[in-house]
N, CA and C atoms of all chains as a GROMACS GRO file, in nm:
protein
  633
    1MET      N    1  12.807  17.142   0.352
    1MET     CA    2  12.906  17.158   0.303
    1MET      C    3  13.010  17.124   0.392
    2GLU      N    4  13.107  17.023   0.418
    2GLU     CA    5  13.166  16.979   0.513
    2GLU      C    6  13.309  17.069   0.508
    3ARG      N    7  13.423  17.046   0.546
    3ARG     CA    8  13.487  17.133   0.604
    3ARG      C    9  13.576  17.180   0.478
    4GLY      N   10  13.566  17.337   0.424
    4GLY     CA   11  13.671  17.397   0.359
    4GLY      C   12  13.808  17.347   0.335
    5HIS      N   13  13.853  17.384   0.206
    5HIS     CA   14  14.008  17.371   0.242
    5HIS      C   15  14.099  17.466   0.306
    6HIS      N   16  13.992  17.621   0.365
    6HIS     CA   17  14.075  17.695   0.436
    6HIS      C   18  14.065  17.705   0.563
    7ASP      N   19  13.971  17.553   0.606
    7ASP     CA   20  13.968  17.621   0.760
    7ASP      C   21  13.952  17.432   0.812
    8ILE      N   22  14.099  17.450   0.846
    8ILE     CA   23  14.182  17.340   0.854
    8ILE      C   24  14.266  17.350   1.001
    9GLY      N   25  14.212  17.399   1.047
    9GLY     CA   26  14.241  17.447   1.224
    9GLY      C   27  14.233  17.320   1.312
   10GLY      N   28  14.356  17.210   1.382
   10GLY     CA   29  14.303  17.139   1.450
   10GLY      C   30  14.294  16.977   1.391
   11LEU      N   31  14.328  17.011   1.259
   11LEU     CA   32  14.334  16.910   1.164
   11LEU      C   33  14.478  16.824   1.204
   12PRO      N   34  14.450  16.670   1.210
   12PRO     CA   35  14.572  16.592   1.238
   12PRO      C   36  14.650  16.560   1.079
   13GLY      N   37  14.796  16.605   1.121
   13GLY     CA   38  14.825  16.547   0.997
   13GLY      C   39  14.880  16.710   0.924
   14ALA      N   40  14.835  16.765   1.024
   14ALA     CA   41  14.824  16.926   0.938
   14ALA      C   42  15.047  16.991   0.930
   15GLY      N   43  15.068  16.909   1.032
   15GLY     CA   44  15.243  16.984   1.102
   15GLY      C   45  15.299  17.096   1.085
   16ALA      N   46  15.386  17.100   1.131
   16ALA     CA   47  15.378  17.235   1.224
   16ALA      C   48  15.331  17.310   1.108
   17ILE      N   49  15.352  17.481   1.120
   17ILE     CA   50  15.371  17.606   1.105
   17ILE      C   51  15.466  17.634   1.060
   18ASP      N   52  15.459  17.664   0.937
   18ASP     CA   53  15.611  17.716   0.906
   18ASP      C   54  15.576  17.905   0.963
   19LYS      N   55  15.720  17.933   1.007
   19LYS     CA   56  15.701  18.035   1.067
   19LYS      C   57  15.805  18.151   1.007
   20SER      N   58  15.878  18.055   0.934
   20SER     CA   59  15.949  18.134   0.793
   20SER      C   60  15.980  18.290   0.728
   21GLN      N   61  15.987  18.354   0.749
   21GLN     CA   62  16.027  18.511   0.716
   21GLN      C   63  16.105  18.460   0.555
   22HIS      N   64  16.005  18.577   0.441
   22HIS     CA   65  16.093  18.628   0.335
   22HIS      C   66  16.102  18.722   0.292
   23GLU      N   67  16.163  18.758   0.240
   23GLU     CA   68  16.166  18.931   0.214
   23GLU      C   69  16.058  18.852   0.031
   24LEU      N   70  15.988  18.995   0.057
   24LEU     CA   71  15.844  19.003  -0.024
   24LEU      C   72  15.912  19.033  -0.159
   25SER      N   73  15.863  18.979  -0.280
   25SER     CA   74  15.899  19.030  -0.374
   25SER      C   75  15.839  19.110  -0.461
   26ASP      N   76  15.904  19.171  -0.568
   26ASP     CA   77  15.777  19.302  -0.599
   26ASP      C   78  15.649  19.285  -0.636
   27TRP      N   79  15.648  19.152  -0.702
   27TRP     CA   80  15.490  19.088  -0.727
   27TRP      C   81  15.390  19.042  -0.637
   28GLU      N   82  15.464  19.030  -0.518
   28GLU     CA   83  15.368  19.050  -0.401
   28GLU      C   84  15.317  19.150  -0.360
   29ILE      N   85  15.440  19.251  -0.336
   29ILE     CA   86  15.375  19.414  -0.317
   29ILE      C   87  15.284  19.487  -0.422
   30LEU      N   88  15.292  19.473  -0.552
   30LEU     CA   89  15.202  19.496  -0.639
   30LEU      C   90  15.076  19.427  -0.605
   31ALA      N   91  15.073  19.313  -0.576
   31ALA     CA   92  14.962  19.220  -0.591
   31ALA      C   93  14.895  19.288  -0.444
   32ASP      N   94  14.933  19.293  -0.316
   32ASP     CA   95  14.852  19.367  -0.190
   32ASP      C   96  14.816  19.490  -0.277
   33ALA      N   97  14.896  19.582  -0.359
   33ALA     CA   98  14.876  19.754  -0.362
   33ALA      C   99  14.752  19.737  -0.463
   34VAL      N  100  14.784  19.636  -0.548
   34VAL     CA  101  14.639  19.635  -0.578
   34VAL      C  102  14.524  19.593  -0.525
   35ASN      N  103  14.538  19.508  -0.458
   35ASN     CA  104  14.399  19.480  -0.386
   35ASN      C  105  14.364  19.581  -0.303
   36GLN      N  106  14.444  19.696  -0.230
   36GLN     CA  107  14.428  19.808  -0.176
   36GLN      C  108  14.361  19.892  -0.270
   37ALA      N  109  14.362  19.906  -0.362
   37ALA     CA  110  14.321  19.989  -0.476
   37ALA      C  111  14.206  19.974  -0.474
   38LEU      N  112  14.135  19.834  -0.507
   38LEU     CA  113  14.039  19.756  -0.535
   38LEU      C  114  13.951  19.798  -0.426
   39GLY      N  115  13.985  19.796  -0.294
   39GLY     CA  116  13.919  19.833  -0.160
   39GLY      C  117  13.864  19.958  -0.219
   40ALA      N  118  13.997  20.026  -0.184
   40ALA     CA  119  13.992  20.177  -0.149
   40ALA      C  120  13.857  20.280  -0.227
   41LYS      N  121  13.893  20.185  -0.389
   41LYS     CA  122  13.753  20.217  -0.483
   41LYS      C  123  13.660  20.155  -0.488
   42GLY      N  124  13.626  20.086  -0.365
   42GLY     CA  125  13.471  19.991  -0.342
   42GLY      C  126  13.428  19.883  -0.462
   43VAL      N  127  13.530  19.832  -0.510
   43VAL     CA  128  13.497  19.734  -0.605
   43VAL      C  129  13.491  19.606  -0.536
   44LYS      N  130  13.555  19.560  -0.414
   44LYS     CA  131  13.530  19.463  -0.370
   44LYS      C  132  13.559  19.490  -0.241
   45ARG      N  133  13.489  19.396  -0.104
   45ARG     CA  134  13.524  19.394   0.012
   45ARG      C  135  13.581  19.264   0.042
   46THR      N  136  13.689  19.300   0.179
   46THR     CA  137  13.750  19.164   0.218
   46THR      C  138  13.684  19.059   0.248
   47ASP      N  139  13.574  19.041   0.244
   47ASP     CA  140  13.488  18.910   0.305
   47ASP      C  141  13.424  18.838   0.161
   48GLU      N  142  13.461  18.915   0.037
   48GLU     CA  143  13.387  18.873  -0.095
   48GLU      C  144  13.546  18.780  -0.137
   49MET      N  145  13.674  18.858  -0.143
   49MET     CA  146  13.806  18.790  -0.158
   49MET      C  147  13.785  18.656  -0.115
   50ARG      N  148  13.761  18.693   0.065
   50ARG     CA  149  13.784  18.500   0.144
   50ARG      C  150  13.679  18.454   0.055
   51ARG      N  151  13.553  18.481   0.041
   51ARG     CA  152  13.486  18.404   0.006
   51ARG      C  153  13.514  18.327  -0.166
   52ALA      N  154  13.568  18.426  -0.226
   52ALA     CA  155  13.665  18.366  -0.359
   52ALA      C  156  13.795  18.291  -0.375
   53ARG      N  157  13.834  18.252  -0.198
   53ARG     CA  158  13.951  18.167  -0.236
   53ARG      C  159  13.866  18.037  -0.199
   54GLU      N  160  13.830  18.046  -0.056
   54GLU     CA  161  13.734  17.934  -0.038
   54GLU      C  162  13.638  17.893  -0.140
   55GLU      N  163  13.590  17.912  -0.238
   55GLU     CA  164  13.562  17.883  -0.373
   55GLU      C  165  13.647  17.842  -0.459
   56MET      N  166  13.762  17.869  -0.469
   56MET     CA  167  13.896  17.819  -0.559
   56MET      C  168  13.876  17.645  -0.536
   57ASP      N  169  13.913  17.625  -0.666
   57ASP     CA  170  13.942  17.516  -0.700
   57ASP      C  171  14.041  17.407  -0.560
   58SER      N  172  14.038  17.316  -0.513
   58SER     CA  173  14.105  17.264  -0.383
   58SER      C  174  14.272  17.239  -0.430
   59GLU      N  175  14.263  17.181  -0.523
   59GLU     CA  176  14.378  17.152  -0.511
   59GLU      C  177  14.485  17.267  -0.579
   60ALA      N  178  14.412  17.361  -0.714
   60ALA     CA  179  14.517  17.474  -0.702
   60ALA      C  180  14.510  17.530  -0.551
   61TYR      N  181  14.419  17.588  -0.486
   61TYR     CA  182  14.390  17.630  -0.326
   61TYR      C  183  14.576  17.565  -0.260
   62ARG      N  184  14.558  17.455  -0.268
   62ARG     CA  185  14.690  17.408  -0.155
   62ARG      C  186  14.798  17.446  -0.225
   63GLU      N  187  14.817  17.451  -0.414
   63GLU     CA  188  14.925  17.463  -0.479
   63GLU      C  189  14.997  17.573  -0.469
   64MET      N  190  14.924  17.665  -0.409
   64MET     CA  191  14.938  17.843  -0.437
   64MET      C  192  14.976  17.912  -0.318
   65ASN      N  193  15.077  17.994  -0.335
   65ASN     CA  194  15.104  18.039  -0.204
   65ASN      C  195  15.040  18.149  -0.189
   66TYR      N  196  15.115  18.268  -0.087
   66TYR     CA  197  14.913  18.343  -0.014
   66TYR      C  198  14.914  18.426  -0.112
   67TYR      N  199  15.005  18.504  -0.191
   67TYR     CA  200  14.998  18.593  -0.263
   67TYR      C  201  14.908  18.585  -0.438
   68GLU      N  202  14.927  18.397  -0.446
   68GLU     CA  203  14.922  18.394  -0.556
   68GLU      C  204  14.767  18.367  -0.545
   69ARG      N  205  14.724  18.330  -0.438
   69ARG     CA  206  14.604  18.296  -0.342
   69ARG      C  207  14.486  18.431  -0.401
   70TRP      N  208  14.592  18.530  -0.355
   70TRP     CA  209  14.532  18.678  -0.385
   70TRP      C  210  14.487  18.770  -0.486
   71ILE      N  211  14.624  18.668  -0.569
   71ILE     CA  212  14.580  18.763  -0.732
   71ILE      C  213  14.451  18.631  -0.793
   72ALA      N  214  14.463  18.517  -0.737
   72ALA     CA  215  14.331  18.393  -0.793
   72ALA      C  216  14.159  18.463  -0.714
   73SER      N  217  14.231  18.529  -0.635
   73SER     CA  218  14.099  18.588  -0.605
   73SER      C  219  14.010  18.733  -0.668
   74MET      N  220  14.093  18.806  -0.625
   74MET     CA  221  14.099  18.918  -0.715
   74MET      C  222  14.028  18.880  -0.886
   75GLU      N  223  14.122  18.827  -0.919
   75GLU     CA  224  14.101  18.785  -1.070
   75GLU      C  225  13.920  18.752  -1.117
   76ALA      N  226  13.858  18.630  -0.966
   76ALA     CA  227  13.709  18.572  -0.976
   76ALA      C  228  13.657  18.697  -0.927
   77ILE      N  229  13.681  18.767  -0.865
   77ILE     CA  230  13.550  18.890  -0.795
   77ILE      C  231  13.602  18.993  -0.916
   78LEU      N  232  13.670  18.996  -0.992
   78LEU     CA  233  13.644  19.116  -1.150
   78LEU      C  234  13.630  19.022  -1.252
   79ILE      N  235  13.633  18.946  -1.290
   79ILE     CA  236  13.536  18.853  -1.330
   79ILE      C  237  13.398  18.852  -1.337
   80GLU      N  238  13.340  18.803  -1.191
   80GLU     CA  239  13.272  18.780  -1.156
   80GLU      C  240  13.184  18.920  -1.144
   81LYS      N  241  13.205  19.037  -1.135
   81LYS     CA  242  13.141  19.190  -1.113
   81LYS      C  243  13.137  19.179  -1.275
   82GLY      N  244  13.197  19.137  -1.367
   82GLY     CA  245  13.149  19.220  -1.540
   82GLY      C  246  13.285  19.304  -1.511
   83ILE      N  247  13.396  19.308  -1.455
   83ILE     CA  248  13.497  19.464  -1.461
   83ILE      C  249  13.574  19.421  -1.563
   84LEU      N  250  13.618  19.273  -1.591
   84LEU     CA  251  13.770  19.181  -1.683
   84LEU      C  252  13.690  19.106  -1.705
   85LYS      N  253  13.694  19.059  -1.841
   85LYS     CA  254  13.688  18.916  -1.879
   85LYS      C  255  13.778  18.841  -1.850
   86LYS      N  256  13.768  18.719  -1.888
   86LYS     CA  257  13.877  18.599  -1.863
   86LYS      C  258  13.948  18.615  -1.973
   87ASP      N  259  13.884  18.590  -2.089
   87ASP     CA  260  13.962  18.630  -2.199
   87ASP      C  261  14.087  18.701  -2.219
   88GLU      N  262  14.035  18.835  -2.163
   88GLU     CA  263  14.075  18.979  -2.167
   88GLU      C  264  14.247  18.973  -2.044
   89ILE      N  265  14.223  18.885  -1.915
   89ILE     CA  266  14.324  18.845  -1.836
   89ILE      C  267  14.408  18.769  -1.912
   90ASP      N  268  14.368  18.670  -1.987
   90ASP     CA  269  14.447  18.571  -2.006
   90ASP      C  270  14.507  18.625  -2.121
   91LYS      N  271  14.460  18.732  -2.218
   91LYS     CA  272  14.556  18.757  -2.323
   91LYS      C  273  14.654  18.843  -2.304
   92LYS      N  274  14.633  18.951  -2.162
   92LYS     CA  275  14.750  19.024  -2.149
   92LYS      C  276  14.841  18.913  -2.066
   93VAL      N  277  14.805  18.865  -2.007
   93VAL     CA  278  14.918  18.755  -1.960
   93VAL      C  279  14.990  18.702  -2.071
   94VAL      N  280  14.941  18.595  -2.163
   94VAL     CA  281  15.027  18.634  -2.269
   94VAL      C  282  15.108  18.693  -2.320
   95GLU      N  283  15.078  18.822  -2.317
   95GLU     CA  284  15.133  18.912  -2.355
   95GLU      C  285  15.278  18.964  -2.278
   96PHE      N  286  15.253  18.941  -2.139
   96PHE     CA  287  15.342  19.015  -2.066
   96PHE      C  288  15.455  18.835  -2.023
   97GLU      N  289  15.420  18.735  -2.083
   97GLU     CA  290  15.459  18.673  -2.099
   97GLU      C  291  15.596  18.644  -2.161
   98LYS      N  292  15.547  18.756  -2.290
   98LYS     CA  293  15.619  18.671  -2.440
   98LYS      C  294  15.703  18.862  -2.407
   99LYS      N  295  15.680  18.929  -2.298
   99LYS     CA  296  15.721  19.047  -2.303
   99LYS      C  297  15.885  18.982  -2.179
  100TRP      N  298  15.835  18.952  -2.110
  100TRP     CA  299  15.908  18.951  -2.029
  100TRP      C  300  15.999  18.821  -2.019
  101GLY      N  301  15.972  18.743  -2.109
  101GLY     CA  302  16.048  18.629  -2.127
  101GLY      C  303  16.020  18.530  -2.026
  102GLU      N  304  15.911  18.489  -1.962
  102GLU     CA  305  15.844  18.390  -1.874
  102GLU      C  306  15.816  18.262  -1.906
  103PRO      N  307  15.845  18.145  -1.845
  103PRO     CA  308  15.795  18.044  -1.957
  103PRO      C  309  15.631  18.033  -1.978
  104MET      N  310  13.276  20.413   1.347
  104MET     CA  311  13.120  20.362   1.480
  104MET      C  312  13.112  20.293   1.483
  105ILE      N  313  13.135  20.278   1.640
  105ILE     CA  314  13.087  20.196   1.702
  105ILE      C  315  12.903  20.133   1.710
  106HIS      N  316  12.888  20.048   1.644
  106HIS     CA  317  12.751  19.949   1.727
  106HIS      C  318  12.720  19.896   1.793
  107PRO      N  319  12.600  19.977   1.898
  107PRO     CA  320  12.622  19.898   2.002
  107PRO      C  321  12.576  19.752   2.012
  108ALA      N  322  12.645  19.694   2.083
  108ALA     CA  323  12.631  19.536   2.072
  108ALA      C  324  12.384  19.473   2.113
  109THR      N  325  12.327  19.415   2.043
  109THR     CA  326  12.233  19.393   2.080
  109THR      C  327  12.151  19.297   2.073
  110GLY      N  328  12.269  19.170   2.127
  110GLY     CA  329  12.235  18.998   2.121
  110GLY      C  330  12.195  18.978   2.182
  111ARG      N  331  12.194  18.834   2.192
  111ARG     CA  332  12.131  18.800   2.344
  111ARG      C  333  12.186  18.741   2.456
  112PHE      N  334  12.324  18.769   2.458
  112PHE     CA  335  12.420  18.701   2.555
  112PHE      C  336  12.530  18.822   2.618
  113ARG      N  337  12.533  18.764   2.772
  113ARG     CA  338  12.645  18.880   2.832
  113ARG      C  339  12.769  18.847   2.856
  114PRO      N  340  12.890  18.903   2.918
  114PRO     CA  341  12.998  18.823   2.961
  114PRO      C  342  12.941  18.699   3.100
  115GLY      N  343  13.004  18.553   3.088
  115GLY     CA  344  13.009  18.467   3.184
  115GLY      C  345  12.906  18.383   3.123
  116ASP      N  346  12.775  18.406   3.030
  116ASP     CA  347  12.710  18.322   3.011
  116ASP      C  348  12.741  18.184   2.917
  117ALA      N  349  12.711  18.062   2.955
  117ALA     CA  350  12.771  17.973   2.880
  117ALA      C  351  12.634  17.946   2.753
  118VAL      N  352  12.764  17.956   2.610
  118VAL     CA  353  12.690  17.915   2.521
  118VAL      C  354  12.696  17.795   2.447
  119ARG      N  355  12.646  17.742   2.340
  119ARG     CA  356  12.722  17.640   2.293
  119ARG      C  357  12.693  17.646   2.122
  120VAL      N  358  12.817  17.666   2.006
  120VAL     CA  359  12.864  17.710   1.947
  120VAL      C  360  12.753  17.613   1.826
  121LEU      N  361  12.653  17.635   1.745
  121LEU     CA  362  12.544  17.560   1.639
  121LEU      C  363  12.630  17.486   1.566
  122ASN      N  364  12.594  17.361   1.545
  122ASN     CA  365  12.695  17.254   1.474
  122ASN      C  366  12.636  17.251   1.334
  123GLU      N  367  12.626  17.342   1.278
  123GLU     CA  368  12.583  17.344   1.161
  123GLU      C  369  12.652  17.382   1.014
  124HIS      N  370  12.682  17.299   0.931
  124HIS     CA  371  12.760  17.316   0.792
  124HIS      C  372  12.667  17.366   0.661
  125ARG      N  373  12.655  17.484   0.678
  125ARG     CA  374  12.590  17.521   0.583
  125ARG      C  375  12.669  17.615   0.462
  126PRO      N  376  12.645  17.621   0.351
  126PRO     CA  377  12.753  17.678   0.282
  126PRO      C  378  12.742  17.807   0.233
  127GLY      N  379  12.844  17.836   0.178
  127GLY     CA  380  12.854  18.018   0.195
  127GLY      C  381  13.010  18.044   0.226
  128HIS      N  382  12.965  18.170   0.333
  128HIS     CA  383  13.132  18.236   0.384
  128HIS      C  384  13.124  18.209   0.489
  129ILE      N  385  13.144  18.156   0.612
  129ILE     CA  386  13.146  18.112   0.718
  129ILE      C  387  13.276  18.165   0.854
  130ARG      N  388  13.208  18.205   0.920
  130ARG     CA  389  13.332  18.222   1.007
  130ARG      C  390  13.347  18.197   1.110
  131THR      N  391  13.282  18.104   1.141
  131THR     CA  392  13.262  18.003   1.260
  131THR      C  393  13.373  17.832   1.238
  132PRO      N  394  13.514  17.883   1.313
  132PRO     CA  395  13.551  17.755   1.266
  132PRO      C  396  13.483  17.587   1.252
  133TYR      N  397  13.578  17.524   1.197
  133TYR     CA  398  13.501  17.395   1.168
  133TYR      C  399  13.507  17.342   1.301
  134TYR      N  400  13.677  17.345   1.371
  134TYR     CA  401  13.675  17.249   1.499
  134TYR      C  402  13.587  17.310   1.615
  135ILE      N  403  13.530  17.436   1.628
  135ILE     CA  404  13.455  17.491   1.722
  135ILE      C  405  13.304  17.426   1.765
  136ARG      N  406  13.276  17.418   1.628
  136ARG     CA  407  13.121  17.426   1.624
  136ARG      C  408  13.077  17.290   1.644
  137GLY      N  409  12.965  17.320   1.759
  137GLY     CA  410  12.913  17.200   1.856
  137GLY      C  411  12.991  17.207   1.982
  138LYS      N  412  13.105  17.288   2.000
  138LYS     CA  413  13.175  17.333   2.163
  138LYS      C  414  13.075  17.420   2.255
  139THR      N  415  13.135  17.381   2.362
  139THR     CA  416  13.096  17.451   2.454
  139THR      C  417  13.168  17.559   2.507
  140GLY      N  418  13.117  17.661   2.548
  140GLY     CA  419  13.220  17.790   2.626
  140GLY      C  420  13.154  17.866   2.682
  141ARG      N  421  13.221  18.007   2.748
  141ARG     CA  422  13.148  18.109   2.773
  141ARG      C  423  13.222  18.225   2.746
  142ILE      N  424  13.064  18.293   2.762
  142ILE     CA  425  13.107  18.474   2.665
  142ILE      C  426  13.202  18.524   2.768
  143GLU      N  427  13.314  18.562   2.691
  143GLU     CA  428  13.435  18.651   2.757
  143GLU      C  429  13.377  18.792   2.714
  144ARG      N  430  13.359  18.825   2.609
  144ARG     CA  431  13.341  18.978   2.587
  144ARG      C  432  13.254  19.045   2.486
  145VAL      N  433  13.147  19.111   2.485
  145VAL     CA  434  13.097  19.121   2.399
  145VAL      C  435  13.172  19.263   2.351
  146TYR      N  436  13.182  19.264   2.170
  146TYR     CA  437  13.268  19.358   2.117
  146TYR      C  438  13.155  19.429   2.023
  147GLY      N  439  12.980  19.448   2.017
  147GLY     CA  440  12.924  19.530   1.961
  147GLY      C  441  12.854  19.484   1.880
  148ASP      N  442  12.769  19.535   1.774
  148ASP     CA  443  12.682  19.485   1.609
  148ASP      C  444  12.834  19.496   1.508
  149PHE      N  445  12.874  19.420   1.408
  149PHE     CA  446  12.879  19.421   1.325
  149PHE      C  447  12.808  19.381   1.158
  150LEU      N  448  12.813  19.440   1.064
  150LEU     CA  449  12.802  19.376   0.930
  150LEU      C  450  12.825  19.255   0.934
  151ASN      N  451  12.719  19.166   0.869
  151ASN     CA  452  12.707  19.045   0.869
  151ASN      C  453  12.793  18.986   0.763
  152PRO      N  454  12.928  18.933   0.734
  152PRO     CA  455  13.015  18.900   0.688
  152PRO      C  456  13.005  18.785   0.576
  153GLU      N  457  12.888  18.706   0.620
  153GLU     CA  458  12.809  18.590   0.540
  153GLU      C  459  12.734  18.676   0.403
  154SER      N  460  12.670  18.794   0.441
  154SER     CA  461  12.636  18.861   0.302
  154SER      C  462  12.719  18.924   0.275
  155LEU      N  463  12.828  19.041   0.312
  155LEU     CA  464  12.899  19.082   0.248
  155LEU      C  465  13.009  19.013   0.167
  156ALA      N  466  13.013  18.908   0.190
  156ALA     CA  467  13.095  18.806   0.094
  156ALA      C  468  13.021  18.757  -0.062
  157PHE      N  469  12.943  18.799  -0.035
  157PHE     CA  470  12.814  18.773  -0.166
  157PHE      C  471  12.764  18.944  -0.198
  158GLY      N  472  12.853  19.026  -0.228
  158GLY     CA  473  12.775  19.162  -0.214
  158GLY      C  474  12.643  19.233  -0.149
  159GLY      N  475  12.630  19.141  -0.076
  159GLY     CA  476  12.509  19.176  -0.003
  159GLY      C  477  12.531  19.321   0.109
  160ASP      N  478  12.477  19.365   0.181
  160ASP     CA  479  12.498  19.509   0.263
  160ASP      C  480  12.517  19.461   0.379
  161GLY      N  481  12.528  19.309   0.451
  161GLY     CA  482  12.552  19.281   0.539
  161GLY      C  483  12.444  19.328   0.645
  162LEU      N  484  12.305  19.419   0.672
  162LEU     CA  485  12.208  19.341   0.689
  162LEU      C  486  12.127  19.281   0.733
  163PRO      N  487  12.094  19.255   0.866
  163PRO     CA  488  12.097  19.300   0.962
  163PRO      C  489  12.216  19.323   1.079
  164ARG      N  490  12.252  19.420   1.099
  164ARG     CA  491  12.402  19.407   1.185
  164ARG      C  492  12.426  19.277   1.288
  165ARG      N  493  12.487  19.192   1.323
  165ARG     CA  494  12.499  19.098   1.405
  165ARG      C  495  12.627  19.096   1.502
  166THR      N  496  12.554  19.069   1.665
  166THR     CA  497  12.678  19.129   1.768
  166THR      C  498  12.770  18.975   1.743
  167LEU      N  499  12.853  19.064   1.755
  167LEU     CA  500  13.008  18.951   1.774
  167LEU      C  501  13.039  18.971   1.949
  168TYR      N  502  13.131  18.853   1.993
  168TYR     CA  503  13.124  18.797   2.102
  168TYR      C  504  13.332  18.709   2.065
  169LEU      N  505  13.372  18.761   2.181
  169LEU     CA  506  13.466  18.627   2.212
  169LEU      C  507  13.417  18.587   2.330
  170VAL      N  508  13.456  18.401   2.278
  170VAL     CA  509  13.379  18.354   2.352
  170VAL      C  510  13.487  18.253   2.402
  171ALA      N  511  13.526  18.203   2.527
  171ALA     CA  512  13.657  18.132   2.558
  171ALA      C  513  13.594  17.946   2.604
  172PHE      N  514  13.710  17.914   2.556
  172PHE     CA  515  13.632  17.753   2.589
  172PHE      C  516  13.790  17.702   2.661
  173ASN      N  517  13.750  17.561   2.710
  173ASN     CA  518  13.877  17.517   2.772
  173ASN      C  519  13.917  17.421   2.667
  174HIS      N  520  14.032  17.388   2.641
  174HIS     CA  521  14.117  17.305   2.586
  174HIS      C  522  14.073  17.153   2.598
  175ALA      N  523  14.024  17.103   2.692
  175ALA     CA  524  13.974  16.986   2.728
  175ALA      C  525  13.852  16.958   2.651
  176ASP      N  526  13.795  17.063   2.652
  176ASP     CA  527  13.632  17.108   2.575
  176ASP      C  528  13.606  17.066   2.419
  177VAL      N  529  13.745  17.170   2.369
  177VAL     CA  530  13.753  17.139   2.222
  177VAL      C  531  13.816  17.012   2.156
  178TRP      N  532  13.917  16.966   2.262
  178TRP     CA  533  14.004  16.858   2.213
  178TRP      C  534  13.994  16.709   2.265
  179GLY      N  535  13.892  16.732   2.341
  179GLY     CA  536  13.890  16.594   2.420
  179GLY      C  537  13.956  16.518   2.508
  180ALA      N  538  14.089  16.588   2.518
  180ALA     CA  539  14.174  16.523   2.606
  180ALA      C  540  14.254  16.676   2.693
  181ALA      N  541  14.301  16.650   2.853
  181ALA     CA  542  14.323  16.757   2.901
  181ALA      C  543  14.414  16.821   2.920
  182GLN      N  544  14.476  16.895   2.775
  182GLN     CA  545  14.601  16.922   2.727
  182GLN      C  546  14.603  17.060   2.802
  183ALA      N  547  14.699  17.107   2.887
  183ALA     CA  548  14.686  17.246   2.861
  183ALA      C  549  14.624  17.316   2.971
  184PRO      N  550  14.560  17.234   3.069
  184PRO     CA  551  14.425  17.226   3.146
  184PRO      C  552  14.408  17.418   3.186
  185ARG      N  553  14.536  17.432   3.207
  185ARG     CA  554  14.475  17.606   3.237
  185ARG      C  555  14.456  17.706   3.166
  186ASP      N  556  14.472  17.653   3.030
  186ASP     CA  557  14.487  17.789   2.955
  186ASP      C  558  14.322  17.764   2.869
  187LYS      N  559  14.306  17.864   2.830
  187LYS     CA  560  14.159  17.888   2.758
  187LYS      C  561  14.279  17.972   2.597
  188LEU      N  562  14.093  17.881   2.551
  188LEU     CA  563  14.105  17.903   2.379
  188LEU      C  564  14.020  18.030   2.368
  189PHE      N  565  14.045  18.102   2.296
  189PHE     CA  566  13.944  18.250   2.278
  189PHE      C  567  13.909  18.242   2.092
  190VAL      N  568  13.764  18.234   2.087
  190VAL     CA  569  13.746  18.308   1.948
  190VAL      C  570  13.592  18.372   1.923
  191ASP      N  571  13.631  18.426   1.805
  191ASP     CA  572  13.530  18.550   1.755
  191ASP      C  573  13.405  18.506   1.729
  192ILE      N  574  13.263  18.556   1.779
  192ILE     CA  575  13.183  18.445   1.696
  192ILE      C  576  13.083  18.525   1.710
  193TYR      N  577  12.976  18.506   1.608
  193TYR     CA  578  12.836  18.583   1.603
  193TYR      C  579  12.742  18.506   1.628
  194ASP      N  580  12.634  18.582   1.690
  194ASP     CA  581  12.534  18.600   1.792
  194ASP      C  582  12.442  18.482   1.708
  195HIS      N  583  12.408  18.504   1.612
  195HIS     CA  584  12.337  18.320   1.512
  195HIS      C  585  12.398  18.211   1.489
  196TRP      N  586  12.528  18.254   1.542
  196TRP     CA  587  12.601  18.042   1.568
  196TRP      C  588  12.604  18.035   1.695
  197LEU      N  589  12.509  18.102   1.804
  197LEU     CA  590  12.533  18.050   1.949
  197LEU      C  591  12.392  18.044   2.000
  198GLU      N  592  12.412  17.923   2.091
  198GLU     CA  593  12.240  17.923   2.132
  198GLU      C  594  12.290  17.921   2.311
  199PRO      N  595  12.183  17.954   2.380
  199PRO     CA  596  12.225  17.906   2.500
  199PRO      C  597  12.268  17.745   2.589
  200ALA      N  598  12.367  17.770   2.673
  200ALA     CA  599  12.408  17.644   2.691
  200ALA      C  600  12.405  17.638   2.849
  201GLU      N  601  12.392  17.490   2.943
  201GLU     CA  602  12.405  17.502   3.060
  201GLU      C  603  12.585  17.428   3.026
  202TYR      N  604  12.674  17.500   3.135
  202TYR     CA  605  12.792  17.422   3.128
  202TYR      C  606  12.804  17.350   3.151
  203GLY      N  607  12.842  17.220   3.064
  203GLY     CA  608  12.862  17.064   3.142
  203GLY      C  609  12.960  17.075   3.100
  204GLY      N  610  13.101  17.118   3.068
  204GLY     CA  611  13.211  17.136   3.077
  204GLY      C  612  13.295  17.082   3.175
  205GLN      N  613  13.438  17.134   3.126
  205GLN     CA  614  13.548  17.104   3.273
  205GLN      C  615  13.533  17.210   3.323
  206LYS      N  616  13.584  17.145   3.488
  206LYS     CA  617  13.580  17.245   3.588
  206LYS      C  618  13.615  17.380   3.528
  207ASP      N  619  13.539  17.484   3.529
  207ASP     CA  620  13.571  17.615   3.457
  207ASP      C  621  13.648  17.720   3.586
  208GLU      N  622  13.631  17.724   3.646
  208GLU     CA  623  13.705  17.873   3.758
  208GLU      C  624  13.718  17.969   3.687
  209HIS      N  625  13.808  17.955   3.621
  209HIS     CA  626  13.924  18.038   3.570
  209HIS      C  627  13.827  18.112   3.452
  210ILE      N  628  13.746  18.050   3.385
  210ILE     CA  629  13.629  18.110   3.306
  210ILE      C  630  13.562  18.168   3.368
  211ARG      N  631  13.520  18.310   3.348
  211ARG     CA  632  13.437  18.378   3.466
  211ARG      C  633  13.336  18.366   3.427
   0.00000   0.00000   0.00000
């Protein structure tokens, strides 16, 4: 396996590190809370979440921001463990999008 | 609970990072593979993340070290010659080495 999309230390052309701060949005705080809860319940381990992010489609990984990657890895692990099904999640997403008028 | 170190290396030992490209969850950064440095600190034994990442039990535990490298040995240029680069590396990613890199008086 060549270097993964997560392992870019020292890669030329990566540019400067963006050190700017931003206020966390509610969905980002919620992503953290769900992640903590799944950990506390023993559903997943940090190493599994990291591995799930490493296994993501590289283009999707690069397009996502930090907590989007967290959510994608939680979804992948919950599906992998048979706790949720992909179509259940997709159905719920459509439901929420309708409710909240998201695109 | 801290598990005492059972690994092969002691502070000051010269080590080379294995230049391997295995599939799976690897905690050894790409840029440090194949490089030589010295053991700075021995943390103790920890569950193996390469196993935990796939739902395994993480056993046997692996010794984790803080390894010090000269920048010149990592990046190939004598940039920041007095600075060191520190990386956490597990025992099974290291092999004994004769230190053949930059003069390293500042690395104990």
